[in-house]
N, CA, C and O atoms as a GROMACS GRO file, in nm:
protein
  476
    1MET      N    1   0.083  -0.119   0.000
    1MET     CA    2   0.000   0.000   0.000
    1MET      C    3   0.088   0.125   0.000
    1MET      O    4   0.196   0.127   0.058
    2THR      N    5   0.038   0.226  -0.065
    2THR     CA    6   0.112   0.351  -0.069
    2THR      C    7   0.083   0.432   0.055
    2THR      O    8  -0.011   0.403   0.130
    3GLU      N    9   0.162   0.534   0.076
    3GLU     CA   10   0.146   0.619   0.194
    3GLU      C   11   0.015   0.697   0.189
    3GLU      O   12  -0.048   0.716   0.293
    4SER      N   13  -0.028   0.741   0.071
    4SER     CA   14  -0.154   0.815   0.059
    4SER      C   15  -0.274   0.725   0.089
    4SER      O   16  -0.373   0.771   0.146
    5THR      N   17  -0.266   0.599   0.050
    5THR     CA   18  -0.373   0.505   0.079
    5THR      C   19  -0.385   0.483   0.229
    5THR      O   20  -0.495   0.477   0.283
    6LEU      N   21  -0.274   0.472   0.295
    6LEU     CA   22  -0.275   0.452   0.440
    6LEU      C   23  -0.333   0.572   0.513
    6LEU      O   24  -0.394   0.556   0.619
    7LYS      N   25  -0.316   0.691   0.460
    7LYS     CA   26  -0.372   0.812   0.522
    7LYS      C   27  -0.524   0.819   0.503
    7LYS      O   28  -0.594   0.873   0.589
    8ILE      N   29  -0.575   0.764   0.392
    8ILE     CA   30  -0.719   0.770   0.362
    8ILE      C   31  -0.798   0.669   0.445
    8ILE      O   32  -0.913   0.695   0.480
    9ILE      N   33  -0.739   0.555   0.477
    9ILE     CA   34  -0.811   0.448   0.547
    9ILE      C   35  -0.873   0.496   0.679
    9ILE      O   36  -0.992   0.471   0.701
   10PRO      N   37  -0.800   0.564   0.768
   10PRO     CA   38  -0.864   0.609   0.893
   10PRO      C   39  -0.980   0.706   0.869
   10PRO      O   40  -1.079   0.704   0.941
   11LEU      N   41  -0.966   0.791   0.767
   11LEU     CA   42  -1.073   0.886   0.736
   11LEU      C   43  -1.197   0.815   0.687
   11LEU      O   44  -1.308   0.848   0.728
   12VAL      N   45  -1.181   0.717   0.599
   12VAL     CA   46  -1.294   0.641   0.546
   12VAL      C   47  -1.360   0.560   0.656
   12VAL      O   48  -1.483   0.554   0.663
   13LEU      N   49  -1.283   0.499   0.742
   13LEU     CA   50  -1.339   0.417   0.849
   13LEU      C   51  -1.400   0.501   0.961
   13LEU      O   52  -1.486   0.450   1.033
   14SER      N   53  -1.360   0.624   0.976
   14SER     CA   54  -1.411   0.705   1.086
   14SER      C   55  -1.558   0.740   1.068
   14SER      O   56  -1.631   0.747   1.168
   15TRP      N   57  -1.606   0.763   0.947
   15TRP     CA   58  -1.746   0.799   0.926
   15TRP      C   59  -1.841   0.685   0.961
   15TRP      O   60  -1.939   0.708   1.032
   16PRO      N   61  -1.818   0.562   0.914
   16PRO     CA   62  -1.909   0.454   0.955
   16PRO      C   63  -1.906   0.429   1.106
   16PRO      O   64  -2.010   0.403   1.167
   17VAL      N   65  -1.789   0.437   1.164
   17VAL     CA   66  -1.779   0.417   1.308
   17VAL      C   67  -1.855   0.526   1.381
   17VAL      O   68  -1.928   0.499   1.476
   18ALA      N   69  -1.838   0.650   1.337
   18ALA     CA   70  -1.909   0.761   1.400
   18ALA      C   71  -2.060   0.745   1.383
   18ALA      O   72  -2.136   0.772   1.477
   19ALA      N   73  -2.105   0.703   1.267
   19ALA     CA   74  -2.248   0.684   1.244
   19ALA      C   75  -2.304   0.575   1.335
   19ALA      O   76  -2.411   0.592   1.392
   20VAL      N   77  -2.232   0.465   1.349
   20VAL     CA   78  -2.276   0.357   1.436
   20VAL      C   79  -2.282   0.404   1.581
   20VAL      O   80  -2.378   0.374   1.652
   21LEU      N   81  -2.181   0.478   1.624
   21LEU     CA   82  -2.180   0.528   1.762
   21LEU      C   83  -2.294   0.626   1.787
   21LEU      O   84  -2.355   0.624   1.894
   22ILE      N   85  -2.324   0.711   1.691
   22ILE     CA   86  -2.434   0.806   1.707
   22ILE      C   87  -2.567   0.732   1.716
   22ILE      O   88  -2.650   0.764   1.801
   23VAL      N   89  -2.587   0.633   1.630
   23VAL     CA   90  -2.711   0.555   1.634
   23VAL      C   91  -2.723   0.481   1.767
   23VAL      O   92  -2.831   0.480   1.828
   24LEU      N   93  -2.615   0.421   1.813
   24LEU     CA   94  -2.618   0.351   1.942
   24LEU      C   95  -2.646   0.447   2.057
   24LEU      O   96  -2.722   0.416   2.148
   25PHE      N   97  -2.584   0.564   2.053
   25PHE     CA   98  -2.602   0.662   2.158
   25PHE      C   99  -2.744   0.719   2.159
   25PHE      O  100  -2.800   0.744   2.266
   26LEU      N  101  -2.802   0.738   2.042
   26LEU     CA  102  -2.936   0.798   2.032
   26LEU      C  103  -3.046   0.694   2.009
   26LEU      O  104  -3.157   0.729   1.970
   27ARG      N  105  -3.015   0.568   2.033
   27ARG     CA  106  -3.111   0.460   2.007
   27ARG      C  107  -3.242   0.480   2.083
   27ARG      O  108  -3.349   0.469   2.023
   28LYS      N  109  -3.236   0.507   2.211
   28LYS     CA  110  -3.359   0.522   2.291
   28LYS      C  111  -3.444   0.641   2.244
   28LYS      O  112  -3.564   0.624   2.225
   29PRO      N  113  -3.386   0.758   2.226
   29PRO     CA  114  -3.470   0.868   2.176
   29PRO      C  115  -3.528   0.840   2.037
   29PRO      O  116  -3.642   0.879   2.009
   30ILE      N  117  -3.451   0.774   1.951
   30ILE     CA  118  -3.502   0.741   1.818
   30ILE      C  119  -3.620   0.645   1.829
   30ILE      O  120  -3.720   0.662   1.760
   31MET      N  121  -3.608   0.544   1.916
   31MET     CA  122  -3.717   0.448   1.934
   31MET      C  123  -3.841   0.515   1.992
   31MET      O  124  -3.953   0.479   1.956
   32LYS      N  125  -3.823   0.612   2.081
   32LYS     CA  126  -3.937   0.684   2.137
   32LYS      C  127  -4.011   0.761   2.028
   32LYS      O  128  -4.134   0.763   2.024
   33VAL      N  129  -3.936   0.824   1.941
   33VAL     CA  130  -3.998   0.899   1.830
   33VAL      C  131  -4.072   0.804   1.737
   33VAL      O  132  -4.184   0.833   1.695
   34VAL      N  133  -4.011   0.692   1.704
   34VAL     CA  134  -4.075   0.595   1.616
   34VAL      C  135  -4.202   0.540   1.681
   34VAL      O  136  -4.306   0.529   1.616
   35ASP      N  137  -4.195   0.506   1.811
   35ASP     CA  138  -4.313   0.456   1.881
   35ASP      C  139  -4.424   0.562   1.884
   35ASP      O  140  -4.542   0.529   1.869
   36ARG      N  141  -4.387   0.686   1.902
   36ARG     CA  142  -4.487   0.795   1.903
   36ARG      C  143  -4.555   0.805   1.767
   36ARG      O  144  -4.676   0.824   1.759
   37PHE      N  145  -4.478   0.794   1.662
   37PHE     CA  146  -4.537   0.798   1.527
   37PHE      C  147  -4.631   0.682   1.505
   37PHE      O  148  -4.740   0.698   1.450
   38ILE      N  149  -4.590   0.565   1.548
   38ILE     CA  150  -4.671   0.445   1.524
   38ILE      C  151  -4.797   0.447   1.609
   38ILE      O  152  -4.905   0.413   1.560
   39ASP      N  153  -4.786   0.487   1.735
   39ASP     CA  154  -4.900   0.486   1.826
   39ASP      C  155  -4.999   0.599   1.797
   39ASP      O  156  -5.120   0.581   1.814
   40GLY      N  157  -4.950   0.712   1.755
   40GLY     CA  158  -5.038   0.827   1.733
   40GLY      C  159  -5.111   0.821   1.601
   40GLY      O  160  -5.058   0.773   1.501
   41GLN      N  161  -5.234   0.869   1.602
   41GLN     CA  162  -5.313   0.871   1.479
   41GLN      C  163  -5.261   0.976   1.381
   41GLN      O  164  -5.276   0.961   1.259
   42SER      N  165  -5.200   1.082   1.433
   42SER     CA  166  -5.156   1.189   1.343
   42SER      C  167  -5.005   1.184   1.318
   42SER      O  168  -4.949   1.279   1.264
   43GLY      N  169  -4.939   1.076   1.357
   43GLY     CA  170  -4.795   1.066   1.338
   43GLY      C  171  -4.760   1.068   1.191
   43GLY      O  172  -4.805   0.983   1.114
   44ARG      N  173  -4.681   1.164   1.153
   44ARG     CA  174  -4.640   1.176   1.013
   44ARG      C  175  -4.490   1.179   1.005
   44ARG      O  176  -4.422   1.234   1.092
   45ALA      N  177  -4.440   1.121   0.902
   45ALA     CA  178  -4.296   1.127   0.875
   45ALA      C  179  -4.278   1.174   0.732
   45ALA      O  180  -4.345   1.128   0.640
   46LYS      N  181  -4.184   1.268   0.716
   46LYS     CA  182  -4.159   1.320   0.582
   46LYS      C  183  -4.009   1.315   0.557
   46LYS      O  184  -3.929   1.372   0.631
   47ILE      N  185  -3.974   1.246   0.451
   47ILE     CA  186  -3.835   1.238   0.409
   47ILE      C  187  -3.833   1.280   0.263
   47ILE      O  188  -3.873   1.205   0.174
   48GLY      N  189  -3.786   1.400   0.241
   48GLY     CA  190  -3.786   1.453   0.105
   48GLY      C  191  -3.928   1.465   0.054
   48GLY      O  192  -4.013   1.519   0.123
   49PRO      N  193  -3.956   1.415  -0.066
   49PRO     CA  194  -4.090   1.426  -0.122
   49PRO      C  195  -4.188   1.320  -0.068
   49PRO      O  196  -4.306   1.322  -0.102
   50ILE      N  197  -4.139   1.227   0.015
   50ILE     CA  198  -4.223   1.118   0.063
   50ILE      C  199  -4.276   1.151   0.201
   50ILE      O  200  -4.200   1.182   0.293
   51GLU      N  201  -4.409   1.145   0.216
   51GLU     CA  202  -4.472   1.168   0.345
   51GLU      C  203  -4.558   1.047   0.379
   51GLU      O  204  -4.638   1.002   0.297
   52VAL      N  205  -4.542   0.996   0.500
   52VAL     CA  206  -4.613   0.876   0.542
   52VAL      C  207  -4.680   0.902   0.676
   52VAL      O  208  -4.620   0.962   0.766
   53GLU      N  209  -4.805   0.857   0.689
   53GLU     CA  210  -4.874   0.863   0.816
   53GLU      C  211  -4.855   0.728   0.884
   53GLU      O  212  -4.925   0.631   0.852
   54LEU      N  213  -4.761   0.722   0.978
   54LEU     CA  214  -4.722   0.595   1.037
   54LEU      C  215  -4.831   0.536   1.125
   54LEU      O  216  -4.853   0.415   1.123
   55GLY      N  217  -4.901   0.620   1.203
   55GLY     CA  218  -5.008   0.569   1.288
   55GLY      C  219  -5.117   0.503   1.206
   55GLY      O  220  -5.163   0.394   1.239
   56GLN      N  221  -5.159   0.569   1.101
   56GLN     CA  222  -5.263   0.515   1.013
   56GLN      C  223  -5.213   0.390   0.941
   56GLN      O  224  -5.288   0.294   0.923
   57LEU      N  225  -5.087   0.391   0.901
   57LEU     CA  226  -5.028   0.276   0.835
   57LEU      C  227  -5.027   0.154   0.928
   57LEU      O  228  -5.057   0.043   0.886
   58ALA      N  229  -4.993   0.175   1.054
   58ALA     CA  230  -4.992   0.065   1.152
   58ALA      C  231  -5.134   0.014   1.175
   58ALA      O  232  -5.155  -0.107   1.181
   59ASP      N  233  -5.231   0.105   1.187
   59ASP     CA  234  -5.370   0.063   1.206
   59ASP      C  235  -5.421  -0.017   1.086
   59ASP      O  236  -5.486  -0.120   1.104
   60ASN      N  237  -5.390   0.029   0.967
   60ASN     CA  238  -5.432  -0.044   0.846
   60ASN      C  239  -5.369  -0.182   0.841
   60ASN      O  240  -5.434  -0.279   0.802
   61GLY      N  241  -5.242  -0.192   0.882
   61GLY     CA  242  -5.176  -0.322   0.885
   61GLY      C  243  -5.240  -0.416   0.985
   61GLY      O  244  -5.259  -0.535   0.956
   62LYS      N  245  -5.275  -0.365   1.103
   62LYS     CA  246  -5.342  -0.448   1.204
   62LYS      C  247  -5.478  -0.496   1.154
   62LYS      O  248  -5.515  -0.611   1.174
   63LYS      N  249  -5.552  -0.406   1.089
   63LYS     CA  250  -5.684  -0.443   1.036
   63LYS      C  251  -5.671  -0.550   0.926
   63LYS      O  252  -5.749  -0.645   0.922
   64ALA      N  253  -5.573  -0.534   0.840
   64ALA     CA  254  -5.552  -0.632   0.733
   64ALA      C  255  -5.515  -0.769   0.790
   64ALA      O  256  -5.564  -0.871   0.743
   65ILE      N  257  -5.430  -0.770   0.890
   65ILE     CA  258  -5.392  -0.898   0.953
   65ILE      C  259  -5.514  -0.961   1.020
   65ILE      O  260  -5.533  -1.082   1.010
   66GLN      N  261  -5.595  -0.881   1.088
   66GLN     CA  262  -5.715  -0.935   1.152
   66GLN      C  263  -5.811  -0.992   1.049
   66GLN      O  264  -5.871  -1.098   1.072
   67GLN      N  265  -5.827  -0.925   0.937
   67GLN     CA  266  -5.915  -0.976   0.831
   67GLN      C  267  -5.862  -1.108   0.776
   67GLN      O  268  -5.941  -1.200   0.751
   68LEU      N  269  -5.731  -1.119   0.756
   68LEU     CA  270  -5.673  -1.244   0.708
   68LEU      C  271  -5.693  -1.356   0.811
   68LEU      O  272  -5.722  -1.470   0.775
   69ASN      N  273  -5.677  -1.323   0.940
   69ASN     CA  274  -5.700  -1.422   1.045
   69ASN      C  275  -5.846  -1.468   1.045
   69ASN      O  276  -5.874  -1.587   1.060
   70ASP      N  277  -5.939  -1.374   1.027
   70ASP     CA  278  -6.081  -1.410   1.022
   70ASP      C  279  -6.110  -1.502   0.903
   70ASP      O  280  -6.184  -1.599   0.917
   71ILE      N  281  -6.052  -1.470   0.788
   71ILE     CA  282  -6.072  -1.552   0.669
   71ILE      C  283  -6.016  -1.693   0.692
   71ILE      O  284  -6.079  -1.792   0.657
   72ASN      N  285  -5.896  -1.701   0.750
   72ASN     CA  286  -5.836  -1.832   0.779
   72ASN      C  287  -5.923  -1.911   0.877
   72ASN      O  288  -5.935  -2.033   0.864
   73HIS      N  289  -5.981  -1.843   0.972
   73HIS     CA  290  -6.070  -1.908   1.069
   73HIS      C  291  -6.192  -1.966   0.998
   73HIS      O  292  -6.232  -2.080   1.025
   74ILE      N  293  -6.251  -1.890   0.910
   74ILE     CA  294  -6.367  -1.937   0.833
   74ILE      C  295  -6.329  -2.056   0.745
   74ILE      O  296  -6.403  -2.154   0.737
   75ILE      N  297  -6.215  -2.048   0.680
   75ILE     CA  298  -6.170  -2.158   0.594
   75ILE      C  299  -6.146  -2.284   0.678
   75ILE      O  300  -6.179  -2.394   0.636
   76ALA      N  301  -6.088  -2.267   0.797
   76ALA     CA  302  -6.064  -2.383   0.885
   76ALA      C  303  -6.195  -2.446   0.928
   76ALA      O  304  -6.206  -2.569   0.932
   77LYS      N  305  -6.296  -2.363   0.959
   77LYS     CA  306  -6.428  -2.418   0.996
   77LYS      C  307  -6.489  -2.496   0.881
   77LYS      O  308  -6.543  -2.605   0.901
   78SER      N  309  -6.480  -2.441   0.760
   78SER     CA  310  -6.538  -2.510   0.645
   78SER      C  311  -6.461  -2.640   0.616
   78SER      O  312  -6.521  -2.740   0.576
   79ARG      N  313  -6.331  -2.638   0.636
   79ARG     CA  314  -6.251  -2.760   0.615
   79ARG      C  315  -6.288  -2.867   0.717
   79ARG      O  316  -6.292  -2.985   0.684
   80LEU      N  317  -6.315  -2.825   0.840
   80LEU     CA  318  -6.357  -2.920   0.943
   80LEU      C  319  -6.489  -2.987   0.904
   80LEU      O  320  -6.507  -3.107   0.921
   81ILE      N  321  -6.580  -2.908   0.853
   81ILE     CA  322  -6.709  -2.963   0.807
   81ILE      C  323  -6.684  -3.064   0.695
   81ILE      O  324  -6.744  -3.172   0.694
   82GLU      N  325  -6.597  -3.029   0.600
   82GLU     CA  326  -6.565  -3.120   0.491
   82GLU      C  327  -6.507  -3.252   0.544
   82GLU      O  328  -6.543  -3.360   0.498
   83LEU      N  329  -6.416  -3.242   0.642
   83LEU     CA  330  -6.356  -3.362   0.698
   83LEU      C  331  -6.459  -3.448   0.770
   83LEU      O  332  -6.456  -3.571   0.759
   84GLU      N  333  -6.550  -3.385   0.842
   84GLU     CA  334  -6.653  -3.461   0.912
   84GLU      C  335  -6.748  -3.530   0.814
   84GLU      O  336  -6.786  -3.645   0.835
   85ILE      N  337  -6.784  -3.461   0.707
   85ILE     CA  338  -6.871  -3.521   0.604
   85ILE      C  339  -6.798  -3.637   0.536
   85ILE      O  340  -6.856  -3.743   0.514
   86THR      N  341  -6.672  -3.616   0.503
   86THR     CA  342  -6.593  -3.721   0.440
   86THR      C  343  -6.584  -3.843   0.530
   86THR      O  344  -6.597  -3.956   0.483
   87THR      N  345  -6.561  -3.820   0.659
   87THR     CA  346  -6.552  -3.932   0.753
   87THR      C  347  -6.683  -4.008   0.760
   87THR      O  348  -6.683  -4.132   0.761
   88GLU      N  349  -6.794  -3.936   0.765
   88GLU     CA  350  -6.925  -4.001   0.776
   88GLU      C  351  -6.963  -4.077   0.650
   88GLU      O  352  -7.021  -4.186   0.658
   89THR      N  353  -6.932  -4.023   0.536
   89THR     CA  354  -6.982  -4.083   0.411
   89THR      C  355  -6.884  -4.177   0.342
   89THR      O  356  -6.927  -4.272   0.277
   90LEU      N  357  -6.755  -4.153   0.354
   90LEU     CA  358  -6.658  -4.230   0.276
   90LEU      C  359  -6.559  -4.309   0.359
   90LEU      O  360  -6.469  -4.372   0.303
   91SER      N  361  -6.571  -4.308   0.490
   91SER     CA  362  -6.469  -4.374   0.571
   91SER      C  363  -6.461  -4.524   0.547
   91SER      O  364  -6.357  -4.586   0.570
   92HIS      N  365  -6.571  -4.583   0.501
   92HIS     CA  366  -6.569  -4.727   0.472
   92HIS      C  367  -6.471  -4.761   0.360
   92HIS      O  368  -6.425  -4.875   0.350
   93ALA      N  369  -6.439  -4.663   0.275
   93ALA     CA  370  -6.349  -4.687   0.162
   93ALA      C  371  -6.202  -4.664   0.200
   93ALA      O  372  -6.113  -4.692   0.119
   94PHE      N  373  -6.177  -4.614   0.321
   94PHE     CA  374  -6.039  -4.584   0.362
   94PHE      C  375  -5.976  -4.704   0.430
   94PHE      O  376  -6.044  -4.788   0.489
   95SER      N  377  -5.845  -4.708   0.421
   95SER     CA  378  -5.771  -4.810   0.496
   95SER      C  379  -5.772  -4.770   0.644
   95SER      O  380  -5.806  -4.658   0.678
   96THR      N  381  -5.734  -4.862   0.729
   96THR     CA  382  -5.729  -4.834   0.873
   96THR      C  383  -5.634  -4.718   0.903
   96THR      O  384  -5.664  -4.632   0.984
   97LYS      N  385  -5.520  -4.718   0.836
   97LYS     CA  386  -5.422  -4.610   0.856
   97LYS      C  387  -5.481  -4.475   0.814
   97LYS      O  388  -5.466  -4.376   0.886
   98HIS      N  389  -5.548  -4.471   0.700
   98HIS     CA  390  -5.607  -4.346   0.653
   98HIS      C  391  -5.718  -4.300   0.747
   98HIS      O  392  -5.732  -4.180   0.770
   99LYS      N  393  -5.795  -4.392   0.800
   99LYS     CA  394  -5.900  -4.355   0.895
   99LYS      C  395  -5.840  -4.291   1.020
   99LYS      O  396  -5.889  -4.189   1.069
  100LYS      N  397  -5.732  -4.352   1.071
  100LYS     CA  398  -5.665  -4.297   1.190
  100LYS      C  399  -5.606  -4.159   1.161
  100LYS      O  400  -5.618  -4.068   1.242
  101ASP      N  401  -5.542  -4.146   1.045
  101ASP     CA  402  -5.485  -4.017   1.007
  101ASP      C  403  -5.592  -3.910   0.994
  101ASP      O  404  -5.575  -3.797   1.039
  102LEU      N  405  -5.704  -3.947   0.933
  102LEU     CA  406  -5.814  -3.852   0.916
  102LEU      C  407  -5.874  -3.813   1.051
  102LEU      O  408  -5.905  -3.696   1.073
  103GLU      N  409  -5.888  -3.907   1.140
  103GLU     CA  410  -5.940  -3.878   1.274
  103GLU      C  411  -5.843  -3.786   1.349
  103GLU      O  412  -5.886  -3.693   1.418
  104LYS      N  413  -5.714  -3.813   1.337
  104LYS     CA  414  -5.613  -3.731   1.404
  104LYS      C  415  -5.617  -3.586   1.354
  104LYS      O  416  -5.618  -3.492   1.433
  105VAL      N  417  -5.620  -3.569   1.223
  105VAL     CA  418  -5.623  -3.435   1.164
  105VAL      C  419  -5.752  -3.362   1.204
  105VAL      O  420  -5.749  -3.244   1.237
  106THR      N  421  -5.863  -3.432   1.200
  106THR     CA  422  -5.991  -3.373   1.237
  106THR      C  423  -5.988  -3.328   1.383
  106THR      O  424  -6.034  -3.219   1.416
  107LEU      N  425  -5.935  -3.412   1.470
  107LEU     CA  426  -5.927  -3.378   1.612
  107LEU      C  427  -5.835  -3.257   1.634
  107LEU      O  428  -5.869  -3.167   1.711
  108GLU      N  429  -5.720  -3.254   1.569
  108GLU     CA  430  -5.628  -3.141   1.581
  108GLU      C  431  -5.694  -3.011   1.536
  108GLU      O  432  -5.680  -2.908   1.601
  109LEU      N  433  -5.767  -3.017   1.425
  109LEU     CA  434  -5.834  -2.899   1.374
  109LEU      C  435  -5.943  -2.852   1.470
  109LEU      O  436  -5.958  -2.732   1.493
  110LYS      N  437  -6.018  -2.946   1.526
  110LYS     CA  438  -6.121  -2.910   1.625
  110LYS      C  439  -6.058  -2.841   1.745
  110LYS      O  440  -6.111  -2.741   1.794
  111GLU      N  441  -5.947  -2.894   1.793
  111GLU     CA  442  -5.880  -2.836   1.910
  111GLU      C  443  -5.831  -2.694   1.882
  111GLU      O  444  -5.848  -2.604   1.964
  112LYS      N  445  -5.772  -2.675   1.766
  112LYS     CA  446  -5.722  -2.541   1.730
  112LYS      C  447  -5.837  -2.441   1.717
  112LYS      O  448  -5.826  -2.327   1.761
  113LEU      N  449  -5.946  -2.486   1.656
  113LEU     CA  450  -6.063  -2.397   1.641
  113LEU      C  451  -6.123  -2.364   1.778
  113LEU      O  452  -6.167  -2.252   1.801
  114THR      N  453  -6.124  -2.461   1.868
  114THR     CA  454  -6.174  -2.436   2.003
  114THR      C  455  -6.086  -2.333   2.074
  114THR      O  456  -6.136  -2.243   2.142
  115GLU      N  457  -5.955  -2.346   2.059
  115GLU     CA  458  -5.861  -2.248   2.117
  115GLU      C  459  -5.887  -2.109   2.061
  115GLU      O  460  -5.890  -2.011   2.136
  116LEU      N  461  -5.905  -2.100   1.930
  116LEU     CA  462  -5.930  -1.969   1.867
  116LEU      C  463  -6.062  -1.909   1.912
  116LEU      O  464  -6.071  -1.787   1.930
  117ASN      N  465  -6.163  -1.991   1.932
  117ASN     CA  466  -6.293  -1.941   1.975
  117ASN      C  467  -6.289  -1.888   2.118
  117ASN      O  468  -6.370  -1.802   2.154
  118LYS      N  469  -6.197  -1.938   2.200
  118LYS     CA  470  -6.184  -1.892   2.338
  118LYS      C  471  -6.118  -1.754   2.345
  118LYS      O  472  -6.141  -1.680   2.441
  119LYS      N  473  -6.039  -1.719   2.245
  119LYS     CA  474  -5.967  -1.590   2.245
  119LYS      C  475  -6.056  -1.475   2.213
  119LYS      O  476  -6.011  -1.361   2.210
   0.00000   0.00000   0.00000
């Protein structure tokens, strides 16, 4: 390495180190600001031309997740009905192993649905 290269290395490395130290030092205040944006309905963040309402974005995300959970719950209920009908009408055509497997899956699904209904 040349002498000029050796002089540049500490300068180049000092900025990333300084940035990491600043982030570590200001971590708690930064997290408080982020939490305030997320928790508040009017929390807005603007970076250049981009403006985001973080509180509303978090609420929309929670609503979307809840809707997906509700849909999955409905699908699980309908699948349980299908399994029960299949067991009642077609179990005579299944092998002993398949009957046991079907009973096990049906029981597991019933238990999970019961747990979800309690919440």
